[in-house]
LOKOL-569369 format. One line per field, with one value per residue: residue in one letter; y, x, z negated of N, C-alpha, C, CB in turn. Coordinates in pm, whole numbers, plus 32768, in hexadecimal, padded with zeros to 4 digits. Each point is the difference from the previous one (the first is absolute). Glycine has a CB too. Layout:
N
residuo (a	...)
n_py (Y	...)
n_px (X	...)
n_pz (Z	...)
ca_py (Y	...)
ca_px (X	...)
ca_pz (Z	...)
c_py (Y	...)
c_px (X	...)
c_pz (Z	...)
cb_py (Y	...)
cb_px (X	...)
cb_pz (Z	...)
REM end
This chain:
233
residuo (m	a	s	k	s	g	r	t	n	q	n	t	d	p	n	s	r	q	a	r	i	a	e	m	r	r	a	e	k	i	r	e	r	r	n	k	a	i	a	i	t	a	a	s	a	i	v	v	g	l	v	g	f	g	t	w	v	l	i	d	q	k	q	a	e	e	r	k	q	a	a	a	e	k	i	r	k	e	a	e	e	i	r	k	k	p	v	e	g	e	q	l	w	d	v	k	k	l	g	r	n	h	v	e	t	p	v	k	y	e	m	n	p	p	i	g	g	d	h	h	p	r	w	m	n	c	n	g	d	v	y	k	n	p	v	p	e	v	n	a	v	h	s	l	e	h	g	a	v	w	v	t	y	n	e	k	a	p	k	a	d	v	d	k	l	a	a	t	v	g	k	t	p	y	t	l	m	s	p	v	k	e	q	t	g	s	i	m	l	s	a	w	g	k	q	l	t	v	d	s	a	d	d	p	r	v	t	q	f	f	t	k	y	v	q	g	e	q	t	p	e	p	g	a	a	c	a	s	g	l	a	g	k)
n_py (5B80	80CD	80BE	8008	8048	8101	8075	7FE6	80AC	80F5	802E	7FFE	80DF	8037	80A8	8033	806E	80CF	807E	8035	807B	80D9	805F	803D	80B7	80B7	8036	805A	80D9	8080	8023	8094	80D4	804C	8039	80CC	80B3	8025	8061	80E3	8077	802D	809C	80CA	8045	8030	80BA	80BA	8028	805F	80E2	806B	8029	809F	80D3	8044	8042	80D5	8098	801D	8092	80E0	806B	8029	80BE	80BC	8035	8054	80D9	8081	8025	808F	80CF	805B	8041	80BB	80BB	802F	8067	80E4	8083	8018	8096	80EF	804E	80DB	7F12	80DD	8086	7FE7	80DA	8018	8016	80A4	7E9B	810D	7FF8	7EAE	8031	7F14	8039	7EC3	80C1	7F09	8132	7FCD	8027	810A	7F4E	8130	7EF1	7F6A	7F1F	80C4	8017	7FC9	8009	7FA3	7EC6	7F7E	7FC4	7F72	8034	7FD6	7EDB	80BE	7E93	80A4	80B9	8004	80B1	7F93	80F3	8115	7F87	80B7	8101	7F7D	7EFF	80AA	80A4	7EE1	7FB7	8106	7FA0	7EFA	80C8	8013	806D	8054	7F7A	80EE	7FAB	80D2	7F4B	8066	7EBD	7F96	7F17	8029	80B3	7F37	7F05	8099	8047	7EE2	7F9B	80D7	7FB7	7ECF	802B	80F3	7F6F	8105	7FDC	803C	7FF7	80BF	8050	8123	8001	80EE	7FAF	8109	7EE4	7F44	7FCF	808F	7F64	8068	7FDC	8078	811B	7F7C	806F	7F7C	8082	7EE7	8056	7EC7	7F2B	8096	80F8	7F6E	8077	7EC1	7FBF	8106	7FC5	7EE2	806D	80DB	7F59	7EBD	8079	8166	8051	801F	7F01	80EF	7ED2	7FB5	7EF9	805A	7ED1	8034	7F22	803F	80F6	7FE0	7ED2	8106	7F39)
n_px (7316	7F56	7FD2	8123	804D	7F48	8096	8119	7FB7	7F99	8115	80B0	7F54	814F	7EF2	7FED	8128	7FEC	7EF9	8095	80F5	7F4C	7F82	811B	8053	7EFE	8029	8124	7FB0	7F24	80D0	80B7	7F27	7FB8	8124	8036	7F01	8068	811D	7F89	7F42	80E3	80BF	7F1D	7FD1	8127	801A	7F14	807A	8109	7F8D	7F59	80F1	80A9	7F25	7FE1	8125	7FFE	7F11	807E	8109	7F68	7F5E	8102	808A	7F05	7FF1	8136	7FD6	7F01	80A0	80EC	7F3B	7F96	811E	8059	7F0B	8027	812A	7F9E	7F43	80E3	80CB	7F28	7FF9	80DC	800F	7EEE	8115	8103	80B3	8035	8133	8017	8028	80BA	8046	8044	8150	7FE0	811D	8008	8023	809C	7F6C	7EFE	7F3A	7FC6	7EE8	7FB0	7F6C	8009	7F4C	80CD	7F1C	8166	8116	80E6	7FB1	80F9	8085	7EFF	7EC5	7FBB	8011	7F29	7FB5	7EEE	80F6	7F09	811E	7F66	80BA	7FB7	8043	8105	7F14	80D7	7F49	7EFE	808A	8046	7EC3	7FBC	80C8	7F43	7EE6	8002	7EDE	80DB	7ECF	808F	7F39	805A	7FB0	7F09	7FFC	7EED	80EB	7F21	80C9	80EB	7F54	7FB2	8131	8074	7F41	806A	812F	7FCC	7FA4	80E9	810C	8063	7FC7	80EB	7F26	80DD	7F58	8027	8010	7FE9	7EDE	7F66	7F79	7FBD	8084	810E	7FA9	8141	7FC1	8115	7F80	7F2C	7FDF	7ECF	7FFE	7F33	7F90	8027	80D8	7EE0	80AC	7F4F	8129	805C	7FA7	8073	811B	8010	7FB2	80E6	8104	800B	80F5	7F93	8071	80B8	80B7	80FF	7FE4	7ED3	8082	80AC	8000	7EF4	811B	810F	7FAD	806A	7F7E	7F88	7FC0)
n_pz (8922	80A3	7EFF	7FB7	8116	7FF7	7F01	8082	80F6	7F3F	7F75	810B	80D7	803E	8038	7EC9	7FE8	80EB	7F86	7EF2	8087	8099	7EF5	7F73	80EE	7FF0	7EC0	8025	80D5	7F36	7F1F	80C5	8063	7EDB	7FA1	80F8	7FBE	7EDF	8053	80BB	7F29	7F3A	80C5	8045	7ED2	7FCB	80EA	7F9F	7EF4	805C	80B4	7F1B	7F33	80D0	803C	7ED0	7FDE	80D6	7F98	7EE1	806A	8099	7F06	7F3F	80DB	800C	7EC6	7FFE	80D6	7F6B	7EEF	809C	8086	7EEC	7F82	80EC	7FE1	7ECE	802F	80E4	7F36	7F1E	80C2	802C	7EBC	7FA3	7F30	7FC4	7F8C	80E9	7F61	8147	7F92	811C	8035	803B	7EC0	7FE9	7FDE	80C8	7F30	7FDE	7EDF	7F75	7F71	7F35	80F8	7F35	8084	8005	7F71	7EE8	80CB	8092	80CA	8041	7FA9	807D	7FE2	7F80	812A	7F5C	8089	7ECF	8084	80B6	7FF6	7F30	7F24	7F15	7F8A	7EE4	8047	807E	8120	7FD9	803A	80A1	802C	803F	80EB	808E	7FEE	8098	80E6	8021	802D	7E9A	7FE1	7F0D	7F74	7F3C	7F24	7F2D	7F38	80CC	8084	7F4D	7FBE	80EF	80A9	7FC5	807E	810C	8045	7FD5	80E2	80CC	7FCD	8029	8139	806D	80AD	7F72	7E8D	7F3C	7F1E	7F60	7F07	8093	7E9B	80CD	80AE	7FAE	801A	7F06	8128	809E	8116	8026	813E	8025	7F58	7F05	7ED6	7FF4	7ED4	800C	7EE5	8098	8063	806F	80A0	8111	7FC9	7FC6	8125	806F	7F9B	8085	811A	800E	7FB5	8048	80DF	7FF5	8104	7EEB	8084	7FFF	8050	80C0	7F63	7EDB	7F87	7F5E	7FCC	7F81	7EFD	7F0B	7F9E	7F40	7F43)
ca_py (8026	805C	8083	802F	802E	807C	806D	8016	8043	8088	8050	800B	802C	8069	807C	8045	803D	806F	806C	8043	8047	8078	8060	803B	8058	8079	8049	803A	8071	8070	8036	804C	8079	8057	802E	8061	807A	8045	803B	8072	8067	8033	804F	8081	8057	8034	805F	8077	8041	803A	8077	8067	8030	8051	807D	804E	8030	8069	8077	8030	803F	8079	805E	802D	805E	807A	8048	8035	8076	806A	803C	804C	8079	8059	8037	805C	8076	8045	803A	8074	806A	8031	8046	8082	805B	8024	7FCF	8072	801E	7FD9	806D	7FE2	804E	8009	7F95	8037	803A	7F90	7FC3	7F6C	7FCD	7F95	8033	7FAA	8060	8022	805E	8048	8015	806D	7FCC	7F8A	7FB7	803C	7FCA	8006	8044	7FAB	7F8D	7F9B	7FAC	7F85	801A	7FA5	7F98	803F	7FA7	7FE0	7FEA	8048	8004	8026	806F	8068	7FE0	8071	804C	8002	7F80	7FFB	8061	7FB6	7FAF	8059	8019	7F82	7FF6	7FC8	8053	7FE9	801A	800E	801D	801D	7FC1	802D	7FAD	7F91	7F80	7FC1	803C	7FDC	7F76	7FF9	8033	7F9C	7F93	802F	800D	7F78	7FBE	8059	8020	8091	804F	7FE3	803F	800D	8071	807E	803E	8091	8038	8052	7FB5	7F79	7FA9	804B	7FAE	804F	7FD1	8063	8083	8002	7FCF	8004	7FE3	7FCD	7FDF	7F7C	7FA5	7FEB	8077	7FD5	803C	7FA7	7FB0	8056	8023	7F86	7FE8	806D	8016	7F8A	7FFA	8068	8054	8053	7FB1	801A	7F84	7F94	7F76	7FE7	7F97	8025	7F98	7FFB	807E	7FFE	7FC0	802D	7FA8)
ca_px (808A	8006	7FDD	8073	8066	7FD4	8015	808C	8028	7FCD	8051	8086	8002	8065	7FC7	7FBE	8068	8037	7FA0	8006	807D	7FF0	7FA4	804F	8064	7FBB	7FDE	8078	8027	7FA2	802C	807B	7FDB	7FBB	805F	8057	7FAB	7FF4	8086	8017	7FA3	802E	8080	7FDF	7FC7	806C	8054	7FAA	7FFC	8084	8009	7FA4	803C	8075	7FD0	7FCC	8072	8041	7FA6	7FFE	8082	8001	7FA3	803F	806D	7FC3	7FCB	8074	8036	7FA1	800D	8081	7FE7	7FA9	8050	8063	7FB4	7FD7	807C	801F	7FA5	8023	8081	7FE7	7FC5	805B	7FD5	7FD7	804C	8090	8061	805E	807E	803C	8060	807D	8056	802B	807C	8001	808B	801B	805F	8013	800D	7F78	7FB0	7F97	7F8A	7FA4	7F80	800B	8073	802A	7FBE	8063	8083	8078	7FE0	8063	8007	7FB7	7F74	7FBC	7FA9	7F78	7FA8	7F93	803F	7FC5	8066	7FD0	8055	8022	8066	8051	7FBF	804D	7FE8	7F74	7FF0	802B	7F94	7F9D	8038	7FE1	7F6F	7FB7	7FAD	8031	7F97	8034	7F9E	8037	7FB5	7F6F	7FB4	7FC3	8042	7FBA	802D	808C	7FFE	7FC1	805E	8069	7FCB	8000	8088	803E	7FDB	8014	808D	8026	7FD6	8040	7FB7	804F	7FD5	8049	7FC6	7FFB	7FB0	7F8C	7F83	8002	801D	802F	802B	8062	8040	805C	7FBF	7F70	7FE9	7F77	7FE4	7F78	7FE6	7FD1	802A	7F8F	7FF1	800C	8076	8077	8002	8021	8089	8049	7FE7	803B	8092	8059	803B	7FAF	8046	8066	8078	8075	803C	7F96	8028	8078	7FE5	7FCC	8038	8091	8037	8011	7F8E	7FF7	7FB9)
ca_pz (801D	8074	7FC8	7FB2	8064	8041	7FA9	7FF9	8083	7FFE	7FA3	8030	8087	8011	8038	7F8F	7FAF	8048	7FFE	7F80	7FF8	8058	7FBF	7F8F	8035	802F	7F8A	7FCA	8058	7FDE	7F7C	800F	8047	7FA6	7F9B	8041	8015	7F84	7FDB	8052	7FD3	7F7E	801B	8042	7F9A	7FAD	8053	8004	7F7E	7FE9	8059	7FD2	7F81	8022	8039	7F93	7FB4	8049	8003	7F78	7FE7	8054	7FC8	7F7F	8027	8031	7F8C	7FB9	804B	7FFA	7F77	7FFB	804F	7FB7	7F9A	8041	8028	7F81	7FC5	8053	7FDC	7F7B	8011	8044	7FA3	7F8B	7F7A	7FB0	7F82	8002	8014	8072	8003	8084	8005	803C	7F95	7FAA	8025	800F	7FF1	7F9C	7F9F	7F8B	7F93	7FD4	8055	7FB4	805A	7FDF	7FD7	7FB4	8046	807F	8079	806E	7FE0	7FFD	7FAF	7FF4	8077	7FE5	7FE0	7FA3	8043	800B	804C	7FA2	7F7C	7F96	7F97	7F82	7FC5	8061	8062	8023	806B	807D	804F	8026	8076	8079	8027	8049	8087	8054	801B	7F8D	7FA5	7F77	7F9D	7F78	7F9B	7F77	7F93	7FFD	805B	7FBB	8026	806D	8084	801C	802B	808C	8059	8007	805D	808E	802C	8007	807F	8068	8024	8007	7F90	7F7E	7F8C	7F85	7FAA	7FFB	7F83	8006	8067	7FCF	8012	7FBE	806E	8072	8074	804D	807F	802A	801D	7FDC	7F78	7FD5	7F6D	7FEA	7F73	7FF7	806D	8057	8056	8092	8039	7FED	8078	806D	7FFD	8028	8090	8050	7FF2	8001	8083	804B	805E	7FB7	7FE0	8050	802A	8004	8015	7FAF	7F9D	7F77	7FAE	7FFE	7FCA	7F6B	7FBB	7F78	7FA5)
c_py (8063	808C	8044	8036	8082	8079	802C	804C	8091	8062	8019	8027	8071	807F	8054	804C	8074	8071	804C	8055	8086	8069	8043	806A	8084	8054	8046	807D	8075	8042	805A	8083	8066	803E	806A	8083	8050	8048	8081	8074	8047	8058	807F	8063	803B	8068	8087	8054	8045	8080	806C	803E	8057	808A	8060	803E	807A	807E	8043	804F	8088	806D	8039	8062	8087	8055	803F	8079	8076	8042	8057	8080	8067	8045	8069	807E	804A	8047	807B	8074	803D	804E	808C	8067	8028	7FC9	807C	800C	7FD5	807F	7FD7	805D	7FFD	7F96	8030	803E	7F9D	7FC6	7F6D	7FCA	7F8E	8032	7F98	8057	8023	8066	803D	8017	8065	7FC6	7F7D	7FB6	8041	7FC0	8006	804D	7FA4	7F8C	7F9C	7FA7	7F7B	8020	7FA1	7F9E	8035	7FA4	7FC9	7FEC	805F	7FFE	8033	8072	8066	7FD3	8080	804B	7FFC	7F83	7FFB	805A	7FB9	7FA6	8052	8019	7F8B	7FEA	7FC5	8065	7FDC	802C	800C	8027	801F	7FC4	8025	7FA5	7F86	7F77	7FBF	803D	7FDB	7F6E	7FF3	8034	7FA3	7F8E	802F	800A	7F75	7FB1	8058	801B	8094	8051	7FD6	804B	8003	806E	807D	8051	8090	8037	803D	7FAF	7F73	7F99	8053	7F9E	805A	7FB5	8069	8081	8006	7FD7	801A	7FD7	7FD7	7FDD	7F6A	7FAA	7FEB	8074	7FCD	8034	7FA7	7FA8	804F	8020	7F88	7FEB	8069	8001	7F87	7FE1	8060	8054	805A	7FBA	8028	7F88	7F8D	7F7B	7FE0	7FA6	803D	7F91	8006	8086	7FEE	7FC7	802F	7F9B	8035)
c_px (8005	7FD8	806A	806E	7FDF	801B	8092	802E	7FD1	8058	8085	8006	805F	7FC8	7FC3	8069	803D	7FA2	8002	807C	7FF9	7FAB	8046	8062	7FBD	7FD6	8072	802B	7F9E	801C	8076	7FE7	7FBD	805B	8060	7FB8	7FF6	8084	8019	7FAC	802F	8083	7FE1	7FC5	8064	8052	7FB4	7FFE	807A	801A	7FAC	8030	807C	7FDE	7FC6	806D	8044	7FB0	7FFA	8086	8006	7FA3	8038	8072	7FC7	7FC3	8074	8037	7FA1	8007	8081	7FF2	7FB2	8053	8066	7FBF	7FD7	807B	8028	7FAE	8026	807B	7FF0	7FCD	805F	7FC6	7FDC	804D	8090	8058	8060	8078	803A	8070	808B	8061	802B	8082	7FF3	808A	8007	806F	8007	8017	7F6B	7FBC	7F95	7F8D	7FA3	7F76	8013	7F78	8026	7FBC	8061	8078	8075	7FEB	8074	7FFD	7FAD	7F6E	7FCF	7FB7	7F71	7FA6	7F8E	803A	7FC8	8062	7FC0	8043	801C	806D	804A	7FB6	8043	7FF3	7F74	7FED	8030	7F93	7F98	8033	7FE7	7F70	7FAE	7FA4	8028	7F8C	8040	7F91	8042	7FA5	7F6C	7FAA	7FC8	8040	7FAE	8022	808D	8003	7FC4	8063	8074	7FD6	7FFF	808C	803D	7FE3	8018	8093	800F	7FB3	804C	7FAF	805A	7FCF	805C	7FCB	7FE8	7FA3	7F7D	7F7F	800A	8028	8025	8034	8053	8030	805D	7FBA	7F6F	7FF3	7F6A	7FF5	7F6B	7FF1	7FD4	8030	7F8D	7FE2	8016	807A	807B	800F	8027	8093	8057	7FF1	804E	809B	805A	802F	7FB4	805D	8061	807B	8076	8049	7F9A	8040	8084	7FDC	7FC7	802B	8097	8039	801E	7F84	8003	7FB3	7F78)
c_pz (806F	7FCF	7FB4	8058	8045	7FA8	7FFA	807A	7FFF	7FAB	8033	808B	8014	803B	7F91	7FAB	8046	8005	7F7E	7FF0	8057	7FBD	7F87	802F	8027	7F83	7FC2	8052	7FE1	7F80	8011	8048	7FA4	7F98	8040	801C	7F7F	7FD4	8050	7FD7	7F80	8014	803E	7F9E	7FA2	8041	800E	7F81	7FDE	8056	7FCF	7F7B	801F	803F	7F96	7FA9	8042	8003	7F78	7FE1	804C	7FC5	7F77	801E	8030	7F8E	7FB1	8046	7FFB	7F78	7FF5	8049	7FAD	7F90	8036	8025	7F88	7FC4	8059	7FDC	7F77	8009	803A	7FA0	7F94	7F7F	7FA7	7F81	8000	800F	806E	7FF6	8094	800B	803E	7F9D	7F96	8031	800F	7FF7	7F97	7FA6	7F88	7F82	7FDA	805B	7FAB	8061	7FC6	7FCC	7FB3	8004	8082	8074	807C	7FD5	800C	7F9F	8005	807E	7FF0	7FD7	7F8E	804E	7FF9	804D	7FA0	7F73	7F94	7F8F	7F7E	7FC1	806B	805E	8025	8077	8081	8050	803D	8076	807E	802E	804E	808B	8059	8019	7F8D	7FBC	7F75	7FA2	7F7F	7F9C	7F7A	7F9C	7FFE	805C	7FB7	8032	8075	808E	8022	8035	808F	8068	8015	805F	808B	802E	801A	8080	8076	801D	800E	7F98	7F83	7F95	7F84	7FAA	800C	7F8C	8011	806F	7FC8	8005	7FC3	806B	807B	806D	8054	807C	802A	8024	7FDA	7F70	7FDB	7F6B	7FF1	7F69	7FF2	8073	8061	805A	8090	8043	7FEB	8077	8075	8005	802D	8099	8056	7FFA	7FED	808C	8061	805B	7FBC	7FEA	8055	8040	8007	8019	7FB2	7F85	7F80	7F9F	8007	7FD3	7F68	7FB9	7F73	7FAA	7FE5)
cb_py (7F25	7F44	7FB0	7F5D	7F16	7F7F	7FB2	7F32	7F23	7F9D	7FA8	7F60	7FB5	7F4F	7F8D	7F4D	7F29	7F67	7F7F	7F47	7F1C	7F70	7F75	7F28	7F3B	7F86	7F63	7F1A	7F61	7F8F	7F37	7F2D	7F79	7F77	7F1C	7F42	7F89	7F55	7F16	7F6C	7F7A	7F2C	7F36	7F87	7F7B	7F2C	7F3A	7F84	7F5E	7F15	7F74	7F88	7F2E	7F28	7F83	7F6F	7F15	7F56	7F96	7F36	7F19	7F6F	7F80	7F22	7F3A	7F89	7F60	7F1E	7F66	7F8C	7F36	7F2F	7F76	7F6D	7F28	7F45	7F93	7F52	7F16	7F6D	7F8D	7F43	7F23	7F88	7F9D	80D4	7F2A	7FEC	7FEA	7F19	8049	7FB5	7FC5	80FB	7F5B	802A	80D4	7FCC	80B2	800B	80E7	7F43	80FC	7F46	8062	7FCF	7F7B	8073	7F19	8095	806E	806A	7F2A	8036	804D	7FF4	8095	80C6	8024	8008	8064	7F90	804E	80AA	7F39	80EA	7FBD	7F92	7FB5	7FC8	8029	7F22	7F63	80AC	7F3D	7F86	808D	8094	7F87	7FCF	80D1	8007	7F6D	8071	8092	7F9A	7FE7	7F65	800F	8026	7F89	8042	7F6D	80D6	7FFF	80F5	804E	808B	7FDD	7FCE	80BE	80A2	7FB9	8023	80DD	803A	7FA3	807F	80D8	7FFD	7F80	805F	7F26	7FEB	801D	7FE2	7FAE	7FA8	7F55	7FFE	7F5E	7FFD	7F59	80D3	8084	8042	7F52	80C6	7F6A	806F	7F78	7F4E	801B	7FCA	802D	7FCD	80AC	7FA2	80F6	8056	7F8C	7F6F	80A8	7FFB	80E2	8001	7F74	805B	80A8	7F97	7F9E	8087	80CE	7FA5	7F0C	800E	7FF6	8075	7F43	80BF	8051	80A1	8006	80E4	7F72	807F	7F73	7F54	8089	80C9	7F35	80EE	7FBB)
cb_px (804D	7FC9	7F24	7FC7	8033	7F50	7F3D	801B	7FEF	7F1A	7F86	8040	7F1A	80A7	7FD3	7F49	802D	8084	7F74	7F7E	807C	8015	7F34	7FEB	808B	7FA9	7F53	8045	805E	7F5A	7FAD	8080	7FE8	7F38	7FF0	807F	7F7A	7F51	805C	803C	7F48	7F9A	8082	7FD9	7F3A	8006	806B	7F79	7F68	804F	802C	7F42	7FAB	807A	7FD0	7F3A	8021	806C	7F76	7F66	806F	8031	7F3E	7FC5	8091	7FD3	7F39	8034	807C	7F6F	7F84	8082	8001	7F32	7FDF	8080	7FB1	7F48	8052	803F	7F49	7F96	806C	7FD0	7F28	804C	8099	7F22	7F2D	7FC6	7FEE	7F40	8031	7FC6	7F38	7F7D	7F8E	7F13	8075	7F38	8059	7FBA	7FCD	8061	80ED	8049	802B	80A8	8010	8075	7F93	80B4	7FB4	80D8	7F1A	7F4C	7F8B	8094	7F08	7FEE	80E7	80DA	7FD9	7FEB	809A	805F	80C8	7F78	80D1	7F16	80B8	7FC4	806E	7FBE	7F77	80E0	7FB0	809A	809F	7FB7	8026	80EC	802A	7FB6	80B0	80C6	803C	80BE	7F3D	80FE	7F55	80DF	7F60	806A	80D3	8048	8090	7F24	805B	7F4A	7F67	8059	7FEB	7F14	7FB8	8049	7F72	7F2D	8014	7FEF	7F58	7F28	801C	8031	7F1E	80ED	7F1E	80C1	7FA1	8029	8072	80E8	8065	8070	7FD4	7F49	7F63	803B	7F34	804B	7F3C	8094	809D	7FB8	80F8	7FB5	80B5	7FF2	7FBD	7F3F	80A2	7FA7	8052	7F0D	7F9C	7FE5	7F58	7F1F	7FCF	7FDA	7F16	7F30	7FBC	7F8B	804A	7F54	7F3F	7F55	7F6F	8014	80D6	7F54	7F8F	8062	80BA	7F32	7F36	7FFE	7F7B	8098	8002	800B	80D4)
cb_pz (7FB5	80A8	7FF6	7F51	8023	8079	7F80	7F78	8080	801E	7F4B	7F63	8017	801C	80DB	7FFB	7F98	8084	809C	7FA3	7FD9	80CB	8049	7F87	8052	80D6	7FDD	7FAD	80BD	807B	7F8E	8003	80D0	8025	7F85	8066	80B3	7FC3	7FCC	80B6	806A	7F8A	801B	80D6	8011	7F95	8085	809E	7FBB	7FC9	80BE	8074	7F82	8020	80D2	8004	7FAD	8086	80B4	7FBD	7FE1	80CC	8075	7F8F	803F	80D8	7FF5	7FAC	8098	80A5	7F9D	7FF3	80D5	8035	7F83	8058	80CC	7FD4	7FA0	80B2	8085	7F93	801E	80D1	8031	8073	8014	805F	7F8B	8068	7F0D	8098	7F02	800E	8014	80CB	8026	7FCB	7F8F	808D	803E	809F	8046	8095	8052	7F19	80D2	7F62	8053	80B3	80C7	7F6C	7F9C	7F9F	7FA3	80A9	7F66	8038	802B	7F02	802E	7FB9	80F2	7F54	7FC0	7FFA	80A0	80BC	8076	804A	80AE	7FEA	7F5A	7F5A	8059	7FB0	7F5A	7F94	7F68	7F16	7F6B	7FB8	7F38	7F2C	7FA0	7FA3	80EE	7FDD	80A0	8040	807E	8061	8079	8049	7F7E	7FD3	80BF	7FE6	7F0B	7F58	7FDB	7F47	7F0C	7F9F	7FBE	7F14	7F50	7FE3	7F7E	7F0B	7F87	7FC5	8076	80F7	8068	8069	805C	8075	7F60	80F9	7F76	7FA5	809E	8052	80D3	7F55	7FA2	7F68	7FFF	7F2A	8049	804F	80B8	80EB	7FBD	80EE	7FB0	80F4	7FD5	7F86	7F66	7F56	7F48	800E	7FDA	7F08	7FA2	7FF3	7F47	7F18	7FC9	7FD5	7FA2	7F39	7FD2	7F3F	8093	7F93	7FBE	7F6E	7F9B	8056	80E6	804A	8061	8061	8025	80B9	80AF	8011	8093	8050	7F9B)
REM end
């Protein structure tokens, strides 16, 4: 009985239970500190990662903007150089002798297509407009006064060239295109006081003419509207 009573006392010793409880609490606190440290480390890593990613994005955006500005500056300088050079083979007229009156009566022009002179008060839409049918000269001349380049062609122009020029005009503000059956050249480009005849849409002078004269220095009314005018077909 004594021996049995001794075993019972050992299992129910309050000091032993308190020691076990204390050990469990210490172990729990150690786990809590470890988990907290892990959470803090992970959070710090996430914050560092986000900051690093955000910094990379800002740097990348800045570099992209710098590349964009550099490309635009290069294009501007190239355009300046092109504008300084004359277009080989172009015809020029004394703009001081070209009338600029607004009239609503027929006008007889000395050249075909006309490159300036008195014209109708309403301009042809010239915001990259491609017309399949002839347009009134008096309205197209008003577009030239606003700084537009007018591309014209006759039945001698190959369809592939007409299509290529139409695509160029379609994406270029301050340009228009239409057929002119009676013109002498198969493809002609006109600006105020300027005109060029080419045989092919691939002629490099086409790009030069566009660069030099779309809203070029010859424009009597730079910045004037090329929309809300007369719309052809």
